[in-house]
ROMILO-429887 format. One record per residue (C-alpha): residue number from 1; residue in three letters; x, y, z. Coordinates in steps of 0.2 Angstrom, whole numbers, plus 5000, padded with zeros to 4 digits. Example, Ala and Ser with C-alpha at 12.3 -4.5 7.8 and 13.67 -1.06 7.14 Angstrom:
R resi resn   xx   yy   zz
R    1  Ala 5062 4978 5039
R    2  Ser 5068 4995 5036
% end
This chain:
R resi resn   xx   yy   zz
R    1  Met 5639 5789 6432
R    2  Lys 5627 5802 6440
R    3  Lys 5619 5796 6456
R    4  Ser 5600 5795 6456
R    5  Ser 5588 5796 6471
R    6  Asn 5578 5782 6463
R    7  Lys 5581 5763 6462
R    8  Gln 5591 5753 6449
R    9  Leu 5592 5735 6446
R   10  Leu 5608 5729 6439
R   11  Met 5610 5712 6432
R   12  Asn 5628 5706 6429
R   13  Lys 5633 5689 6422
R   14  Thr 5651 5684 6423
R   15  Gly 5654 5666 6417
R   16  Asp 5641 5655 6426
R   17  Glu 5639 5667 6440
R   18  Ile 5624 5679 6440
R   19  Gln 5624 5695 6451
R   20  Val 5609 5706 6454
R   21  Ala 5612 5722 6463
R   22  Leu 5598 5734 6470
R   23  Val 5605 5752 6470
R   24  Glu 5597 5766 6480
R   25  Glu 5603 5784 6479
R   26  Gly 5618 5778 6470
R   27  Arg 5624 5765 6483
R   28  Leu 5622 5746 6483
R   29  Val 5610 5740 6496
R   30  Glu 5606 5722 6491
R   31  Leu 5616 5710 6481
R   32  Ile 5610 5693 6476
R   33  Ile 5622 5680 6469
R   34  Glu 5618 5663 6461
R   35  Arg 5631 5650 6455
R   36  Pro 5628 5633 6448
R   37  Glu 5634 5624 6464
R   38  Ser 5624 5635 6475
R   39  Arg 5607 5639 6467
R   40  Arg 5593 5646 6478
R   41  Ser 5581 5633 6486
R   42  Ile 5569 5644 6495
R   43  Gly 5551 5640 6489
R   44  Asp 5557 5623 6481
R   45  Ile 5544 5609 6484
R   46  Tyr 5550 5591 6488
R   47  Leu 5541 5574 6491
R   48  Gly 5551 5569 6506
R   49  Arg 5553 5554 6517
R   50  Val 5552 5556 6536
R   51  His 5568 5550 6543
R   52  Lys 5564 5551 6562
R   53  Val 5552 5560 6573
R   54  Val 5559 5568 6589
R   55  Glu 5545 5572 6601
R   56  Gly 5556 5581 6613
R   57  Leu 5561 5594 6599
R   58  Lys 5543 5594 6593
R   59  Ala 5550 5591 6576
R   60  Ala 5553 5578 6562
R   61  Phe 5569 5576 6551
R   62  Val 5564 5574 6533
R   63  Asp 5575 5567 6519
R   64  Ile 5573 5578 6504
R   65  Gly 5589 5572 6495
R   66  Gln 5601 5585 6502
R   67  Lys 5617 5582 6512
R   68  Ser 5607 5585 6528
R   69  Asp 5589 5580 6533
R   70  Gly 5577 5595 6533
R   71  Phe 5570 5601 6549
R   72  Leu 5551 5601 6550
R   73  His 5543 5608 6566
R   74  Phe 5527 5601 6572
R   75  Ser 5519 5619 6570
R   76  Asp 5522 5618 6551
R   77  Val 5513 5601 6549
R   78  Gly 5495 5600 6544
R   79  Thr 5491 5617 6551
R   80  Thr 5486 5625 6535
R   81  Asn 5469 5631 6539
R   82  Glu 5473 5636 6557
R   83  Asp 5489 5646 6552
R   84  Tyr 5481 5655 6537
R   85  Arg 5466 5660 6548
R   86  Ala 5479 5669 6559
R   87  Leu 5488 5677 6544
R   88  Ile 5472 5683 6535
R   89  Glu 5456 5692 6540
R   90  Asp 5438 5691 6533
R   91  Asp 5429 5706 6525
R   92  Asp 5422 5710 6543
R   93  Asp 5439 5715 6548
R   94  Asp 5443 5727 6534
R   95  Glu 5440 5741 6545
R   96  Asn 5455 5736 6556
R   97  Gly 5466 5735 6541
R   98  Gly 5466 5716 6540
R   99  Gly 5478 5705 6530
R  100  Glu 5496 5700 6530
R  101  Asp 5509 5709 6521
R  102  Ser 5518 5696 6509
R  103  Asp 5529 5707 6498
R  104  Ala 5544 5695 6499
R  105  Asp 5544 5677 6495
R  106  Glu 5554 5674 6511
R  107  Thr 5539 5680 6522
R  108  Leu 5525 5669 6514
R  109  His 5526 5655 6526
R  110  Pro 5518 5655 6544
R  111  Val 5532 5648 6555
R  112  Arg 5527 5644 6573
R  113  Ser 5542 5637 6582
R  114  Ser 5548 5637 6600
R  115  Glu 5566 5640 6594
R  116  Glu 5562 5656 6585
R  117  Pro 5553 5672 6589
R  118  Pro 5535 5672 6583
R  119  Ser 5531 5680 6567
R  120  Gly 5524 5698 6567
R  121  Thr 5506 5692 6564
R  122  Ala 5502 5687 6582
R  123  Val 5511 5702 6589
R  124  Lys 5502 5714 6577
R  125  Ser 5485 5707 6580
R  126  Ala 5487 5709 6599
R  127  Ala 5494 5726 6597
R  128  Arg 5479 5731 6586
R  129  Ser 5466 5724 6598
R  130  Gly 5474 5730 6614
R  131  Ala 5466 5715 6623
R  132  Lys 5473 5710 6640
R  133  Arg 5478 5692 6642
R  134  Asn 5466 5681 6650
R  135  Pro 5474 5667 6661
R  136  Val 5460 5655 6658
R  137  Glu 5461 5657 6639
R  138  Glu 5480 5656 6639
R  139  Gln 5479 5640 6649
R  140  Glu 5467 5633 6637
R  141  Lys 5478 5638 6622
R  142  Thr 5493 5630 6630
R  143  Glu 5483 5614 6633
R  144  Lys 5477 5614 6615
R  145  Arg 5495 5616 6608
R  146  Gln 5501 5602 6619
R  147  Ser 5487 5591 6613
R  148  Tyr 5490 5596 6595
R  149  Thr 5509 5592 6597
R  150  Gln 5505 5575 6603
R  151  Leu 5493 5572 6589
R  152  Ile 5506 5577 6576
R  153  Ala 5519 5566 6584
R  154  Thr 5507 5551 6582
R  155  Lys 5503 5556 6564
R  156  Leu 5521 5557 6558
R  157  Lys 5530 5541 6557
R  158  Pro 5547 5536 6550
R  159  Asn 5547 5532 6531
R  160  Asp 5531 5541 6528
R  161  Ser 5530 5552 6512
R  162  Ile 5526 5570 6515
R  163  Leu 5525 5585 6503
R  164  Val 5536 5599 6510
R  165  Gln 5542 5616 6505
R  166  Val 5559 5624 6509
R  167  Ile 5557 5640 6519
R  168  Lys 5575 5642 6525
R  169  Glu 5591 5636 6516
R  170  Pro 5604 5625 6524
R  171  Ile 5616 5635 6535
R  172  Ser 5632 5628 6541
R  173  Ser 5628 5610 6547
R  174  Lys 5610 5613 6548
R  175  Gly 5598 5606 6535
R  176  Ser 5584 5616 6526
R  177  Arg 5569 5622 6537
R  178  Leu 5553 5615 6530
R  179  Thr 5534 5617 6530
R  180  Ser 5520 5607 6524
R  181  Asp 5510 5623 6521
R  182  Ile 5513 5625 6503
R  183  Thr 5512 5642 6494
R  184  Ile 5516 5647 6476
R  185  Ala 5521 5665 6474
R  186  Gly 5516 5675 6459
R  187  Arg 5518 5693 6454
R  188  Phe 5502 5700 6461
R  189  Met 5496 5686 6473
R  190  Val 5502 5671 6482
R  191  Leu 5492 5655 6479
R  192  Leu 5487 5644 6494
R  193  Pro 5483 5627 6487
R  194  Phe 5475 5622 6504
R  195  Gly 5469 5639 6509
R  196  Gly 5451 5634 6511
R  197  Gly 5444 5649 6501
R  198  Gln 5452 5662 6512
R  199  Val 5458 5678 6504
R  200  Ala 5470 5691 6512
R  201  Val 5476 5708 6506
R  202  Ser 5493 5715 6509
R  203  Arg 5493 5728 6524
R  204  Arg 5501 5741 6513
R  205  Val 5486 5742 6503
R  206  Ile 5478 5756 6514
R  207  Ala 5462 5762 6504
R  208  Arg 5447 5752 6510
R  209  Lys 5438 5753 6493
R  210  Glu 5453 5746 6484
R  211  Arg 5455 5732 6497
R  212  Ser 5437 5727 6495
R  213  Arg 5438 5727 6476
R  214  Leu 5453 5716 6476
R  215  Lys 5446 5704 6488
R  216  Lys 5429 5702 6479
R  217  Leu 5439 5701 6462
R  218  Val 5450 5687 6468
R  219  Arg 5436 5678 6477
R  220  Ser 5426 5678 6461
R  221  Ile 5440 5670 6450
R  222  Leu 5448 5658 6464
R  223  Pro 5444 5639 6462
R  224  Glu 5435 5631 6476
R  225  Gly 5446 5626 6490
R  226  Phe 5461 5637 6486
R  227  Gly 5466 5653 6495
R  228  Ala 5476 5668 6491
R  229  Ile 5486 5683 6498
R  230  Ile 5485 5698 6487
R  231  Arg 5502 5707 6486
R  232  Thr 5505 5726 6487
R  233  Val 5509 5727 6468
R  234  Ala 5491 5722 6464
R  235  Glu 5484 5739 6470
R  236  Asp 5475 5747 6455
R  237  Gln 5479 5733 6443
R  238  Glu 5467 5727 6430
R  239  Glu 5456 5712 6432
R  240  Thr 5465 5704 6416
R  241  Leu 5482 5705 6424
R  242  Leu 5476 5697 6440
R  243  Lys 5468 5683 6431
R  244  Gln 5483 5679 6420
R  245  Asp 5494 5679 6436
R  246  Leu 5482 5667 6444
R  247  Glu 5481 5656 6429
R  248  Lys 5500 5654 6429
R  249  Leu 5500 5649 6447
R  250  Leu 5486 5636 6445
R  251  Ala 5496 5629 6430
R  252  Lys 5511 5627 6441
R  253  Trp 5500 5618 6454
R  254  Thr 5493 5606 6441
R  255  Gln 5511 5602 6436
R  256  Ile 5515 5598 6454
R  257  Glu 5499 5587 6456
R  258  Glu 5504 5578 6440
R  259  Lys 5522 5575 6445
R  260  Leu 5516 5568 6462
R  261  Gln 5507 5554 6453
R  262  Asp 5522 5543 6450
R  263  Ala 5535 5552 6462
R  264  Ala 5546 5542 6474
R  265  Pro 5553 5551 6489
R  266  Pro 5565 5560 6491
R  267  Gln 5562 5569 6475
R  268  Leu 5561 5588 6469
R  269  Ile 5543 5591 6463
R  270  Phe 5544 5610 6460
R  271  Lys 5558 5622 6457
R  272  Glu 5556 5640 6461
R  273  Asp 5558 5653 6446
R  274  Thr 5575 5658 6440
R  275  Ile 5584 5671 6450
R  276  Ile 5580 5684 6437
R  277  Ser 5561 5681 6438
R  278  Ser 5561 5680 6457
R  279  Val 5570 5696 6459
R  280  Leu 5559 5705 6446
R  281  Arg 5544 5698 6455
R  282  Asp 5549 5704 6472
R  283  Ser 5559 5720 6469
R  284  Leu 5550 5728 6454
R  285  Thr 5541 5743 6460
R  286  Ser 5536 5759 6453
R  287  Asp 5551 5768 6460
R  288  Val 5563 5757 6450
R  289  Thr 5568 5769 6436
R  290  Glu 5582 5758 6427
R  291  Ile 5584 5740 6424
R  292  Val 5601 5735 6416
R  293  Ala 5607 5719 6410
R  294  Asn 5624 5715 6402
R  295  Ser 5619 5698 6395
R  296  Ala 5608 5696 6380
R  297  Gln 5599 5681 6388
R  298  Ile 5595 5690 6404
R  299  His 5590 5706 6394
R  300  Lys 5577 5695 6384
R  301  Glu 5571 5686 6400
R  302  Thr 5568 5703 6409
R  303  Leu 5559 5711 6394
R  304  Asn 5547 5696 6392
R  305  Tyr 5543 5697 6411
R  306  Ile 5540 5716 6411
R  307  Gln 5530 5716 6395
R  308  Trp 5518 5705 6404
R  309  Ala 5519 5712 6422
R  310  Ala 5522 5730 6420
R  311  Pro 5522 5735 6401
R  312  Glu 5523 5754 6406
R  313  Met 5541 5750 6413
R  314  Val 5548 5742 6397
R  315  Lys 5556 5759 6392
R  316  Asn 5567 5757 6408
R  317  Val 5575 5741 6402
R  318  Thr 5592 5743 6394
R  319  Phe 5606 5732 6387
R  320  Tyr 5623 5737 6394
R  321  Gln 5636 5739 6381
R  322  Gly 5648 5750 6391
R  323  Lys 5667 5748 6390
R  324  Leu 5669 5746 6409
R  325  Pro 5662 5731 6418
R  326  Leu 5643 5734 6423
R  327  Phe 5646 5737 6441
R  328  Glu 5661 5748 6438
R  329  Gly 5651 5758 6426
R  330  Tyr 5638 5762 6439
R  331  Gly 5651 5765 6453
R  332  Ile 5646 5751 6465
R  333  Ala 5661 5739 6462
R  334  Lys 5669 5746 6478
R  335  Asp 5653 5742 6487
R  336  Val 5654 5724 6482
R  337  Glu 5672 5722 6487
R  338  Ser 5668 5730 6504
R  339  Ile 5657 5715 6509
R  340  Phe 5673 5706 6515
R  341  Ser 5679 5721 6525
R  342  Arg 5678 5721 6544
R  343  Lys 5679 5740 6544
R  344  Val 5667 5751 6536
R  345  Trp 5670 5770 6535
R  346  Leu 5657 5783 6539
R  347  Lys 5657 5800 6529
R  348  Ser 5660 5809 6546
R  349  Gly 5677 5800 6549
R  350  Gly 5670 5787 6561
R  351  Tyr 5669 5769 6557
R  352  Ile 5660 5753 6561
R  353  Ile 5668 5736 6564
R  354  Ile 5658 5720 6560
R  355  Glu 5663 5704 6568
R  356  His 5655 5687 6565
R  357  Thr 5654 5674 6579
R  358  Glu 5646 5657 6580
R  359  Ala 5631 5664 6590
R  360  Met 5629 5682 6583
R  361  Val 5635 5696 6574
R  362  Val 5643 5710 6584
R  363  Val 5645 5728 6577
R  364  Asp 5656 5741 6586
R  365  Val 5653 5759 6582
R  366  Asn 5668 5771 6584
R  367  Ser 5670 5790 6581
R  368  Gly 5687 5790 6574
R  369  Arg 5695 5806 6570
R  370  Tyr 5678 5814 6571
R  371  Ala 5678 5814 6590
R  372  Ala 5688 5830 6593
R  373  Lys 5678 5841 6582
R  374  Arg 5662 5844 6593
R  375  Glu 5656 5843 6610
R  376  Gln 5656 5824 6616
R  377  Glu 5637 5822 6617
R  378  Glu 5633 5830 6600
R  379  Asn 5648 5821 6592
R  380  Ser 5642 5804 6599
R  381  Leu 5624 5807 6593
R  382  Lys 5629 5812 6575
R  383  Thr 5641 5797 6573
R  384  Asn 5628 5785 6580
R  385  Leu 5614 5792 6569
R  386  Glu 5625 5789 6554
R  387  Ala 5631 5772 6560
R  388  Ala 5613 5767 6562
R  389  Arg 5609 5770 6544
R  390  Glu 5625 5761 6538
R  391  Val 5622 5746 6550
R  392  Val 5605 5743 6542
R  393  Arg 5613 5745 6524
R  394  Gln 5627 5732 6528
R  395  Leu 5614 5720 6536
R  396  Arg 5604 5721 6519
R  397  Leu 5620 5721 6508
R  398  Arg 5628 5706 6517
R  399  Asp 5611 5697 6520
R  400  Ile 5616 5695 6539
R  401  Gly 5603 5686 6549
R  402  Gly 5600 5680 6567
R  403  Ile 5605 5690 6582
R  404  Ile 5614 5706 6579
R  405  Val 5621 5716 6593
R  406  Val 5627 5735 6590
R  407  Asp 5638 5743 6603
R  408  Phe 5635 5762 6600
R  409  Ile 5645 5776 6607
R  410  Asp 5639 5780 6625
R  411  Met 5627 5795 6626
R  412  Leu 5621 5803 6642
R  413  Asp 5605 5810 6636
R  414  Gln 5591 5797 6635
R  415  Lys 5582 5807 6622
R  416  Asn 5597 5805 6610
R  417  Ala 5597 5786 6613
R  418  Lys 5578 5787 6608
R  419  Lys 5583 5796 6592
R  420  Val 5596 5783 6587
R  421  Tyr 5583 5769 6591
R  422  Asp 5569 5778 6580
R  423  Ser 5582 5780 6566
R  424  Met 5586 5762 6566
R  425  Lys 5568 5757 6566
R  426  Thr 5565 5769 6551
R  427  Glu 5579 5762 6541
R  428  Leu 5573 5744 6545
R  429  Arg 5556 5748 6537
R  430  Asn 5565 5747 6520
R  431  Asp 5571 5730 6523
R  432  Arg 5561 5716 6515
R  433  Ala 5567 5703 6529
R  434  Lys 5558 5703 6545
R  435  Ser 5567 5710 6560
R  436  Asn 5564 5714 6579
R  437  Ile 5573 5728 6588
R  438  Leu 5575 5732 6606
R  439  Pro 5579 5750 6613
R  440  Met 5596 5755 6617
R  441  Ser 5602 5749 6635
R  442  Asp 5611 5759 6648
R  443  Phe 5627 5752 6641
R  444  Gly 5624 5759 6623
R  445  Ile 5619 5741 6617
R  446  Met 5606 5738 6604
R  447  Gln 5599 5721 6600
R  448  Ile 5592 5716 6584
R  449  Thr 5585 5699 6577
R  450  Arg 5584 5698 6558
R  451  Glu 5576 5684 6548
R  452  Arg 5589 5672 6542
R  453  Ile 5583 5661 6527
R  454  Arg 5600 5657 6519
R  455  Pro 5619 5659 6524
R  456  Ser 5625 5677 6523
R  457  Leu 5633 5683 6507
R  458  Met 5650 5682 6515
R  459  Gln 5648 5664 6519
R  460  Arg 5642 5661 6501
R  461  Met 5655 5671 6492
R  462  Gly 5670 5666 6504
R  463  Asp 5680 5651 6509
R  464  Gln 5686 5647 6526
R  465  Cys 5704 5653 6528
R  466  Pro 5715 5637 6528
R  467  Ala 5728 5646 6540
R  468  Cys 5716 5652 6554
R  469  Gly 5701 5640 6552
R  470  Gly 5689 5655 6551
R  471  Ser 5695 5662 6568
R  472  Gly 5704 5677 6561
R  473  Val 5719 5673 6572
R  474  Val 5734 5662 6568
R  475  Gln 5743 5652 6582
R  476  Ala 5760 5660 6586
R  477  Arg 5775 5650 6579
R  478  Phe 5783 5648 6595
R  479  Thr 5768 5640 6602
R  480  Thr 5769 5627 6589
R  481  Ile 5787 5624 6592
R  482  Asn 5783 5622 6611
R  483  Gln 5770 5608 6606
R  484  Ile 5783 5600 6595
R  485  Glu 5796 5599 6609
R  486  Arg 5782 5592 6621
R  487  Trp 5779 5579 6608
R  488  Leu 5797 5574 6607
R  489  Arg 5798 5572 6626
R  490  Lys 5783 5561 6626
R  491  Tyr 5790 5551 6611
R  492  Ala 5807 5549 6619
R  493  Leu 5799 5542 6635
R  494  Gln 5788 5530 6626
R  495  His 5801 5524 6614
R  496  Pro 5817 5522 6623
R  497  Met 5827 5515 6608
R  498  Lys 5840 5528 6604
R  499  Phe 5846 5536 6588
R  500  Gln 5829 5534 6579
R  501  Gln 5828 5544 6563
R  502  Leu 5812 5556 6561
R  503  Asp 5806 5568 6548
R  504  Leu 5797 5583 6555
R  505  Tyr 5785 5592 6542
R  506  Val 5780 5610 6547
R  507  Ser 5773 5626 6539
R  508  Pro 5787 5636 6531
R  509  Thr 5783 5650 6543
R  510  Val 5788 5638 6557
R  511  Val 5804 5633 6549
R  512  Glu 5811 5650 6550
R  513  Pro 5813 5652 6569
R  514  Leu 5819 5634 6570
R  515  Gln 5833 5638 6559
R  516  Asn 5837 5655 6566
R  517  Ser 5839 5649 6584
R  518  Asp 5856 5651 6593
R  519  Met 5859 5632 6593
R  520  Lys 5855 5622 6578
R  521  Thr 5838 5615 6583
R  522  Glu 5841 5598 6576
R  523  Leu 5857 5597 6586
R  524  Lys 5848 5602 6602
R  525  Trp 5835 5589 6600
R  526  Phe 5848 5576 6597
R  527  Leu 5858 5580 6613
R  528  Gln 5841 5581 6623
R  529  His 5833 5565 6616
R  530  Met 5846 5556 6606
R  531  Leu 5835 5557 6591
R  532  Phe 5840 5562 6573
R  533  Val 5826 5574 6568
R  534  Gln 5826 5582 6550
R  535  Val 5815 5598 6548
R  536  Lys 5806 5599 6531
R  537  Pro 5794 5613 6525
R  538  Asp 5777 5608 6520
R  539  Glu 5766 5622 6512
R  540  Ser 5750 5612 6514
R  541  Leu 5752 5613 6533
R  542  Arg 5745 5627 6544
R  543  Ser 5756 5636 6556
R  544  Asp 5748 5627 6571
R  545  Asp 5750 5610 6563
R  546  Phe 5765 5598 6562
R  547  Arg 5768 5580 6556
R  548  Phe 5781 5567 6562
R  549  Tyr 5786 5553 6551
R  550  Ser 5797 5538 6554
R  551  Arg 5811 5538 6541
R  552  Lys 5812 5519 6543
R  553  Asn 5795 5515 6535
R  554  Asn 5789 5533 6530
R  555  Lys 5774 5531 6542
R  556  Asp 5765 5545 6550
R  557  Ile 5767 5543 6569
R  558  Thr 5761 5560 6575
R  559  Ala 5745 5554 6584
R  560  Glu 5752 5537 6588
R  561  Tyr 5766 5543 6600
R  562  Gly 5759 5559 6606
R  563  Asp 5746 5573 6606
R  564  Ile 5747 5586 6592
% end
């Protein structure tokens, strides 16, 4: 398949699993996967029940019917008008390029939390104004926030019902992140049911005349009390399409209101669009030249959506009937498989290593065989520049969020370090997830934070290794044997009766060194402890685990008579 410099959307259905791939310049850059047991929940609206309020955390835990309670920070409670005023600007501010970019459904919610970095809004506003901090004003703001926190703490009570929306999916043992500032995303705008008449335009709509037209148009059709954020794709669109989009959003809100009449918490009130509609809504731009589906149902759903949203792009939609599987036919099957690989090769011969830890993701850049071909500084710069592009691609592809630390190859010239930093910033502009990046340190370390709204693709597609427990390292067999012998010594001291009969179950990998020792292990243990021990393999056990059973009553005595 010939590579293209434009974008392609490939929609692959295999059994009950749907995979949507975004391809740029012939390479996979984003992969969205949905399975029946792990459907996306971002944007879902629930009627929840407050379980408990923890003023020290400035948060409430809300039961929404999931395994773990959702986390609702006080900054996301009842702050609709205040937060949306921070997100949007009135007509008087158009000359400063007002409005907030809301091109992705993940960035629609104003989150103000002490445990996360602030959203870009406040930072951008301060940067545009160039205003210096006033200590008196800062003190007043701090007091106001404290007063507000106390007010929210008194408002929220256990067992209260509250309408909330998911803004971050459950990750590990943490529940969903919630907000009570409800938004409903459409193709051309985002409806703010409690927006108080405020209207914003995406910052990417640059032309002042067009910004003014869109604001006036949406204000003229928006019902009283509602607000809206106009998205980038609304630029130059006809009034009819904007009206149709708004009507669909208002119809959804009416359904929500009707369902609330007889709802009892915890209950799902509104489910976000299907994965196909969501992807088309957020990824369908003018530079998408091909949309391919291998399922007749998905092909029909795609056509119906595009015939309404972008009729001129209907010609770009095709139904795949090739002999090879869809991803193989378009040459991205290897990219999908590479998601589970620690090592990612660079074209120059260098490579990067991606390691996941509990607190962060660490990326190590290595020059590989490329190192000897050029002068060290020039070689390091070229490898680092190539690595910067690949790191961002892998972040998008694997949907890695949180703290990312990149260890680049050391460079002596600070100008070269600046080039790598600028390259990384340029690449991150193509990423729909919000991110912050710090310049490279003297040690060649670059720190990045990337918005994390769901578990990474590796976490969603993979299961934890039963042998290593997710650590990537398996305990040495002889360490396990030493633990077994310590157990036997403890058991013999605590149970002085001789000639007891025990069965020892261990992993087959541990049985081998026990059988190949100079003296038969079972005989050695009998001479040492006067115990009859029979070793038996058990494939269900890990190499660092073992189980002792009393042959008399077939009872597991491992924990009873000693530490594992």
